Every structure is written in C-alpha cells, then in structure tokens.
C-alpha positions in Angstrom: -8.3 -81.3 87.0 -6.2 -79.7 84.4 -4.4 -81.9 81.9 -1.2 -80.5 80.6 -0.1 -81.2 77.0 2.7 -83.4 76.3 5.6 -81.9 74.2 7.0 -84.8 72.2 10.9 -84.2 72.0 13.6 -85.2 69.7 15.9 -87.5 71.8 19.1 -86.6 70.5 18.7 -83.1 70.2 16.2 -82.2 73.1 14.4 -80.0 70.8 10.6 -80.3 70.3 9.0 -82.4 67.6 5.9 -80.9 66.2 3.2 -79.1 68.3 2.0 -80.3 71.9 -0.2 -83.0 72.0 -3.5 -82.9 74.1 -3.7 -85.3 76.9 -7.0 -87.1 77.9 -9.5 -85.1 80.2 -11.1 -87.3 82.9 -14.2 -87.5 81.0 -12.3 -89.1 78.0 -10.6 -91.4 80.3 -13.9 -92.7 81.9 -15.1 -92.9 78.4 -12.1 -95.4 77.5 -12.6 -97.5 80.3 -16.5 -97.7 79.7 -15.8 -98.7 76.2 -13.3 -101.6 77.5 -16.1 -102.8 79.9 -18.9 -102.8 77.0 -16.2 -104.9 75.0 -15.6 -107.2 77.9 -18.8 -109.5 77.8 -18.2 -110.5 74.4 -14.3 -110.9 74.5 -14.3 -113.0 77.6 -17.0 -115.4 75.7 -14.7 -115.6 72.9 -12.7 -118.9 71.6 -9.0 -119.2 71.5 -9.3 -118.8 67.6 -11.0 -115.3 67.8 -8.3 -114.1 70.1 -5.3 -115.8 68.0 -6.8 -113.8 64.9 -7.0 -110.7 66.5 -3.5 -111.2 68.0 -2.0 -112.2 64.5 -3.6 -109.5 62.7 -2.0 -106.7 65.2 1.6 -108.5 64.5 1.2 -108.2 60.7 0.0 -104.6 61.0 3.2 -103.7 63.1 5.2 -105.3 60.4 3.6 -103.6 57.5 3.9 -100.0 59.3 7.8 -100.7 60.1 8.8 -98.1 57.8 7.0 -95.7 59.4 7.0 -96.6 63.4 10.7 -97.4 63.5 11.5 -93.6 62.7 8.9 -92.4 64.9 10.3 -94.4 67.6 14.0 -93.3 66.6 13.4 -89.9 66.9 11.7 -90.0 70.2 14.2 -92.6 71.8 17.6 -92.5 70.0 17.6 -96.1 70.2 18.5 -96.6 66.7 16.9 -98.4 63.9 18.8 -101.6 64.1 17.6 -102.0 68.0 14.2 -100.8 67.0 13.7 -103.0 64.3 14.7 -106.1 66.3 12.3 -104.9 68.9 9.6 -104.5 66.6 10.3 -108.3 65.5 10.4 -109.5 69.3 6.9 -107.5 69.5 5.5 -109.4 66.6 6.9 -112.5 68.0 5.2 -112.1 71.0 1.8 -111.4 69.7 1.8 -114.4 67.8 3.1 -116.6 70.5 0.2 -115.4 72.8 -1.8 -116.1 69.7 -0.5 -120.0 69.9 -1.3 -120.2 73.1 -5.0 -119.1 72.8 -5.4 -121.2 69.9 -4.1 -124.2 71.7 -6.6 -123.7 74.7 -4.3 -122.5 77.3 -6.5 -119.9 78.7 -9.3 -122.3 78.9 -7.7 -125.3 80.7 -9.5 -126.8 83.6 -8.6 -129.4 86.3 -11.3 -132.0 86.4 -11.5 -133.6 89.9 -14.3 -136.5 89.3 -16.7 -137.1 92.4 -15.7 -139.8 95.1 -18.4 -141.5 96.8 -18.7 -141.4 100.6 -18.4 -138.9 103.3 -15.6 -136.3 103.8 -12.9 -136.0 104.1 -12.3 -138.8 101.5 -15.6 -138.3 99.5 -16.3 -135.1 97.7 -18.4 -133.9 95.0 -17.4 -133.4 91.2 -15.4 -130.7 90.9 -13.8 -128.8 88.1 -11.3 -126.0 88.6 -11.2 -123.7 85.9 -10.1 -119.7 85.5 -12.1 -116.9 84.2 -10.6 -113.4 82.8 -10.6 -110.5 85.3 -12.1 -107.7 83.2 -10.5 -104.6 81.7 -6.9 -104.2 82.3 -5.0 -100.6 82.8 -1.7 -101.1 81.0 1.1 -98.4 81.9 3.6 -98.5 78.7 7.1 -98.6 79.5 9.6 -96.0 78.3 12.8 -98.2 77.4 11.0 -100.6 75.1 8.7 -98.3 72.7 7.5 -101.5 71.3 8.1 -104.6 73.3 6.8 -103.2 76.5 4.7 -100.6 75.1 1.3 -100.3 73.6 1.1 -103.6 71.9 3.7 -105.2 74.1 3.7 -108.5 76.5 1.3 -106.9 79.0 -1.4 -106.0 76.3 -0.8 -109.4 74.5 -1.1 -111.6 77.5 -4.2 -109.8 78.8 -5.8 -110.4 75.3 -5.0 -113.8 75.0 -6.7 -114.4 78.5 -9.8 -112.8 77.3 -9.6 -109.0 78.9 -10.0 -105.8 77.1 -6.8 -103.2 77.7 -6.8 -99.7 78.5 -3.3 -98.4 77.6 -2.0 -95.5 79.1 1.0 -94.3 76.5 4.4 -93.2 78.1 5.0 -89.6 77.6 8.4 -90.2 76.3 7.2 -91.6 73.0 3.7 -90.2 72.4 3.8 -89.8 68.8 4.6 -93.6 68.3 2.1 -94.5 70.6 -0.6 -92.4 68.7 0.5 -94.0 65.5 0.3 -97.3 67.3 -3.2 -96.7 68.6 -4.3 -95.6 64.8 -3.0 -99.1 63.3 -5.1 -100.8 66.5 -8.2 -99.2 65.3 -7.9 -99.9 61.9 -7.3 -103.8 62.9 -10.1 -103.7 65.2 -12.5 -102.4 62.6 -11.1 -104.5 59.8 -11.5 -107.3 62.0 -15.4 -106.6 63.0 -14.4 -106.6 66.8 -15.3 -103.8 69.3 -13.2 -100.6 69.6 -12.9 -101.0 73.2 -10.8 -104.0 73.0 -8.0 -102.0 72.9 -8.2 -98.2 74.1 -5.7 -95.8 74.5 -5.2 -92.8 76.5 -2.4 -90.0 76.3 -1.5 -88.4 79.8 0.9 -87.8 82.9 0.6 -89.0 86.5 -2.9 -87.7 86.9 -4.3 -89.7 84.2 -2.6 -92.8 85.6 -4.1 -92.2 88.9 -7.7 -91.5 87.4 -7.6 -94.7 85.3 -6.4 -97.0 88.1 -9.0 -95.7 90.3 -11.8 -96.3 88.0 -14.3 -99.0 89.5 -14.5 -101.1 86.1 -10.7 -101.5 85.9 -10.1 -104.9 87.0 -6.3 -105.3 87.1 -3.2 -103.0 86.3 0.0 -104.0 84.6 3.2 -101.5 85.1 6.7 -101.5 83.7 8.7 -98.5 85.1 10.3 -97.1 88.3 9.8 -98.4 92.1 8.6 -95.2 93.1 6.3 -94.8 90.4 5.3 -98.3 90.8 4.9 -98.3 94.5 2.6 -94.8 94.4 0.3 -97.0 91.6 0.2 -99.9 93.8 -1.2 -98.0 96.9 -3.6 -96.4 94.7 -4.8 -100.0 93.5 -5.0 -101.2 97.0 -6.8 -97.9 98.2 -9.9 -98.5 96.2 -13.0 -99.4 97.7 -12.4 -102.9 95.9 -8.6 -103.5 95.6 -7.6 -104.9 92.4 -4.4 -106.6 91.4 -1.3 -104.6 90.5 1.6 -106.3 88.5 4.5 -104.0 88.9 8.2 -104.8 87.2 9.9 -102.2 89.0 13.6 -101.3 89.5 16.6 -103.8 89.8 20.2 -103.7 90.2 20.9 -107.3 89.0 24.3 -108.2 90.8 26.8 -110.1 89.2 28.9 -112.5 91.3 32.4 -113.0 89.7 34.4 -116.0 91.5 38.1 -115.7 91.2 38.8 -118.7 89.4 36.6 -117.8 86.4 38.3 -114.4 86.2 41.7 -116.0 86.3 41.1 -117.5 83.1 38.3 -115.6 81.3 38.8 -111.9 83.0 39.5 -110.2 79.9 36.7 -111.7 77.8 34.1 -111.4 80.7 35.2 -107.8 81.3 34.4 -107.0 77.5 31.2 -108.8 77.8 30.2 -107.2 81.0 30.9 -103.5 79.8 28.7 -104.0 76.6 26.0 -105.1 78.8 26.3 -102.4 81.1 26.0 -99.7 78.4 23.7 -101.6 76.1 20.8 -99.2 75.4 22.6 -96.7 77.5 22.2 -98.6 80.4 18.3 -98.5 80.2 17.5 -102.2 80.7 15.9 -103.3 83.6 18.2 -106.1 83.7 21.1 -103.7 83.3 24.0 -105.5 85.5 24.4 -102.5 88.3 26.4 -104.6 90.8 29.6 -106.4 90.4 30.5 -108.6 93.4 34.3 -109.6 93.7 35.8 -111.8 96.2 39.1 -111.2 97.3 40.1 -114.3 99.6 43.7 -113.8 99.1 46.6 -111.8 97.9 46.5 -113.8 94.3 42.8 -113.4 94.2 42.6 -109.5 94.8 45.4 -109.1 92.1 43.0 -111.1 89.5 40.2 -108.9 90.8 42.2 -105.7 90.1 43.1 -106.7 86.7 39.8 -107.4 85.9 38.7 -104.0 87.3 41.0 -102.4 85.3 40.1 -103.9 82.3 36.4 -103.4 82.7 37.1 -99.8 83.2 38.8 -99.7 80.0 36.1 -101.2 78.1 33.6 -98.8 79.8 36.0 -95.8 78.9 36.1 -96.8 75.3 32.1 -97.0 74.9 30.0 -94.2 73.3 26.5 -94.2 74.8 23.7 -92.9 72.9 21.4 -90.2 74.7 19.1 -91.3 77.6 15.3 -91.7 76.5 14.3 -88.5 78.2 15.8 -85.3 80.0 14.1 -86.5 83.1 16.0 -89.8 83.1 19.2 -88.1 82.2 18.9 -85.9 85.5 18.1 -89.0 87.5 21.1 -90.9 86.1 23.2 -87.8 87.6 21.2 -87.9 90.8 21.8 -91.5 91.4 25.7 -91.3 90.6 25.8 -88.2 93.2 24.2 -90.3 95.7 26.8 -93.2 95.2 29.8 -90.5 96.0 27.8 -89.0 98.9 27.7 -92.6 100.6 31.3 -92.9 100.2 31.6 -95.1 97.0 35.2 -94.6 95.3 34.9 -93.1 91.7 36.8 -95.5 89.1 35.6 -94.0 86.1 33.8 -90.7 86.2 34.2 -88.5 83.0 32.1 -85.5 83.0 29.7 -84.9 80.5 26.6 -82.7 79.3 23.6 -82.9 77.3 21.4 -85.9 76.8 24.3 -88.8 76.3 26.2 -89.5 79.7 29.6 -91.2 79.7 29.8 -94.5 81.5 30.3 -94.8 85.3 32.3 -97.3 87.4 32.4 -97.1 91.2 33.9 -99.3 93.8 33.1 -99.5 97.5 33.8 -102.7 100.2 31.4 -105.0 101.5 30.9 -103.0 104.8 30.2 -99.8 103.0 27.6 -101.5 100.8 25.9 -103.0 103.6 26.0 -99.5 105.6 24.4 -97.3 103.1 21.2 -97.9 101.4 21.8 -95.5 98.6 24.3 -98.1 97.1 21.8 -100.6 96.8 19.3 -98.2 94.6 19.0 -98.7 90.9 20.8 -96.0 88.9 19.1 -96.2 85.7 21.7 -95.8 83.1 25.3 -97.0 82.1 26.6 -97.2 85.6 28.1 -100.1 87.6 29.4 -100.5 91.5 31.8 -102.9 92.1 31.6 -104.5 95.5 34.7 -106.0 97.2 34.3 -108.6 99.8 36.4 -111.2 101.4 34.4 -114.3 101.5 31.4 -116.3 100.0 29.6 -115.8 103.5 29.9 -111.6 102.6 28.9 -112.4 99.3 25.6 -114.3 100.5 25.0 -111.2 102.9 25.1 -108.8 100.0 22.5 -110.4 98.0 20.3 -110.6 101.0 20.6 -107.0 101.7 19.6 -106.2 98.0 16.3 -107.6 99.1 15.0 -108.6 95.6 16.3 -108.3 91.9 15.0 -109.4 88.6 17.9 -111.3 88.2 21.5 -112.5 89.8 24.4 -113.9 87.7 26.8 -116.4 89.2 30.2 -116.6 87.1 32.3 -119.7 88.3 29.6 -121.9 89.8 29.7 -124.5 87.1 31.2 -127.0 89.6 29.5 -128.5 92.5 30.5 -127.4 95.8 29.5 -126.2 99.2 30.3 -122.5 98.5 28.2 -122.7 94.9 25.5 -124.2 96.7 25.3 -121.7 99.1 25.6 -118.8 96.3 22.9 -120.7 94.2 20.5 -120.5 97.4 21.2 -117.0 98.2 20.7 -116.1 94.8 17.4 -117.9 94.3 15.9 -116.5 97.5 16.1 -112.9 96.2 16.1 -113.2 92.5 13.3 -114.2 89.8 16.0 -115.6 87.1 19.4 -116.8 87.9 22.0 -116.8 85.4 25.1 -118.9 85.2 26.6 -117.8 82.0 26.7 -114.8 80.1 24.9 -111.6 81.2 21.4 -110.6 82.4 20.5 -108.2 79.5 18.1 -109.7 77.2 14.8 -111.7 78.5 13.6 -114.6 76.4 10.2 -115.0 75.4 9.6 -118.4 76.4 7.5 -120.8 78.3 10.1 -121.1 81.1 10.8 -117.4 81.7 10.4 -115.5 84.7 10.5 -111.8 84.8 9.6 -110.7 88.3 11.3 -110.9 91.7 10.8 -110.1 95.2 10.2 -106.3 96.1 11.7 -104.0 95.0 12.2 -105.7 91.7 8.5 -106.3 91.4 5.1 -106.1 93.5 4.2 -109.7 92.7 7.0 -112.0 92.5 5.0 -115.2 91.7 4.1 -114.0 88.2 6.0 -112.7 85.5 5.4 -109.9 82.7 7.6 -112.1 80.2 6.9 -115.5 78.8 3.6 -117.8 78.5 2.9 -117.7 82.0 2.2 -113.9 81.8 -1.2 -114.5 80.9 -1.9 -116.1 84.1 -2.2 -112.6 85.7 -5.2 -111.8 84.1 -7.2 -115.2 85.2 -9.1 -115.8 88.3 -9.5 -119.6 89.3 -13.2 -120.5 90.0 -14.3 -124.1 91.2 -17.4 -125.6 89.4 -19.0 -128.0 91.6 -21.5 -130.7 90.5 -21.7 -128.6 87.1 -24.4 -129.5 84.4 -23.1 -131.1 81.3 -24.2 -128.3 79.1 -21.4 -125.9 80.9 -18.5 -128.0 80.9 -17.2 -127.4 77.3 -17.6 -123.7 77.8 -15.6 -123.5 81.1 -15.1 -119.9 81.8 -16.5 -118.6 78.6 -20.0 -118.3 79.5 
C-alpha cells in the first residue's frame, strides 16, 4: 500500500508550508501499536498518583512550549492566537482535571456487595464490581480543535487516566503541530522514566487510519470528525474478527428553537448572539447552531419572527469569517450550501466568495420542505444556518424527531412551565445529548455533569461522552469479582 506524503499548507494562503512530510508505513503503524501493547501491562497496574503525575507533566510541557506551538497551529489552521492560546489553556486544564480524577481513585472505584446467607434468589456470594482498562486505544485527532481534540486532547487524557496507552493518528490538517507535540510527549515520557509506548503518534491519511483500527491489539477507538468518516471507521471496528468499541463524535446540526415571546422582548440581542455563534471559528464547531426553528402562530408572531430573521441576516452580513481549516472543508461547505438550494431552500444571505474564507450563508424553508428533503437535515460545516418556519409546537417537535440525533438542542423561551414547554423539552431530550435553556451551544464545558454525545448521527455511542469527567468510563470494562481473596481487594483492576 502506497503512503502518500502530507504537504502542510498555510491556512490563510493555501501555499505549501515547508516540504511534504512522510507518512507512516504499515510496518511503522504496526510497530506503534506493538509499543503501546508492550506499555499496557505496567500502565494498567499503575496507581492514580503515577497517572496523575504524567498528565500534569504533559500539561506543564504544553504551557512551556506555548510560544512555539501556538504559531505552528495558527499557520496551519488560521484560528488566530487568541483562540489558540485559549484552547491550549483548555487542553492543559483537561489534562490536570483527569490527573485529579486518577489521583482521587475514580478509575479504581468498586461496588461492594457483601455475601447474603441463604439460597438464591435472596442469598448470594460476596461480589465486588470493579473495572479494568480495555487496552491500547486508537485516537483520531480532530481538525477543528488542534489542541483540545487533538494529540493531547480529552480522548488522550481520559484514556491515560483510565489506564490505557494511546496510539494517536494525527490529523493531516495540522501535521507540523502534531509532530511538535509528539516530540514534546517523547521528552516528557523519557524524563518521567515511562515507556515510550504510552503515547505513540503516527502521521497518515485514510489508509493509515484503517490499518490502525484493524490492528488486533487495538482495544478501542476514539474519533472526532465527520459522519461519513466516522461511519466508515465504525464499520471497520465492527468488521474485525473481534469487534471493538468505537466512540465517534460526528456531525450535528444543533437546532435552536426560539419561541415568539422571547423574540418579542429580546430579538435584537439574540440575533447578535446567534450570529456570533454561527460564525465562531468560521462555523467549524461541532456544536455550531445550524438550524433555527421559528413558530409562526399568528400574524403578530410572524411579524416578530420576520424582524428577528432580518436582524440575524444583518448581523451575519457584517461578520468577517477567517479562512476554513483546509481546502477540502472549503469545498465541502460550498457543496453543502448548494444542496440546500437544490432542495428548495430560499436564500436570505448568499454573497459570493472565493478563496479559503467563505461568506456567511442564511437560508429559509418551511416545515414541510424541511421534512420532505433529507439534505436539509445534513450538517453544513461552516458559517451557515437554515431558518425553518413552522406553525405550531407540534410541528416543531416533529422537526426535532426528523433530525434524529444532535449533540445539542437550544430552547429559547421555555423558562416558564407549560404544556408546550414540556412537549418541547421531552422532544429535545429524546434526540440530544445536551439541552440548553439560554445562550448558544458553541462552547462545551469540561465538567462532571457534561454530556457531549447524542443519538445517531451526532455520535456512535450516545450513552457515553467525549467531554467531561465521564469520558474516562469509555475505556474501562466492568468485571465482577466473586468471593475474591483478601490480597486482591485493594488492587481491584490493577493486577
């Protein structure tokens, strides 16, 4: 199999950045997995202090290399130093948060169920339900967060805290940054006296990813990216002789439902806020609001909604998005918008643009058209939003059901208890991982209560999250110990 070199590109100009970078051969990918497998025995037996020390050392190393890493990331992504410095801070915070969880013993918690005398079903032997690490994890870096969802992002941090080594496939959109991060990791591992196989990096495209996920020593996969790419990799994970868990965070259109009453009082403010969310990061957020549902119950409500849409269009027209992450994403954005027009959406804002930076797009369709054309329910990754006009709460809930699954749903105006508010909340909770009652969905807090994952097509495993404390649960498997000897009890899954 031929491995095509990766040519780094300057995101703002599209021009080459240095020489093409060689990608990993099949033999090198296999060797990377073997290194991770060799490191697994000692790492799964490590205690929380050891895991926490590594995660804290990685956070400190990231911060120490800030002046080198941020310019590399900016050249390859055009996300700007302010955004990238903030993202580096978030990444260091994630590493330290999972360090604290490991140090607190969270990965080693067990449920004790003492023996009950007598015959079943009342009586039972002594049971202890503990958890063990899965093994080496294949982690696919994301394009749109070159720090927080990349080489040392949340997937890597949570897998390490759970006791699993990680083999990272770098994203080809920021290869120079990834190589610099791999170098940093190697130095930290060496200084800590830890095996090089705890975090191993490979550079490559689709073929490298397939080779990695097919390797029999890979025990799980974490992925952040497109629905199409995630579906293909999930199929590979399930087609193995021994299928493995595939944790994919995929595409999402993140509906926002704005009730007429809140727009009547706060329409201008909310239009500005929403426009900022749609264009944030050039719309390249997995939680970017892609669909806005408005309810035209009567003439007054329609007039208020019209005024809101006009204000939203004006705010978007004034925005100046930066270049998209890659030329491929720029082409995909244009293709997605063209699919809206082919499906009958009405252009409200569609200014022509060329080059890597698109202009914001705003379109409108009625509820019947949205339900009729599946293309209108596909994610358009970039600064674009589709307004859907419906006539009732019942139609709004039908729209949510048609979407199927989303990372988020935002409900504006549901603060007061009513039958309509309850219907909307039930419909939103049925198809989203996170339901907001204020603000906008962009921005995902790293916290104990976070849920970043929803029903398909927003993720492949809606019972899990890729952000927040519970992310480490993905890489631990329950085991029941029955009548275990006393020497084993303090060790739990760290044998």
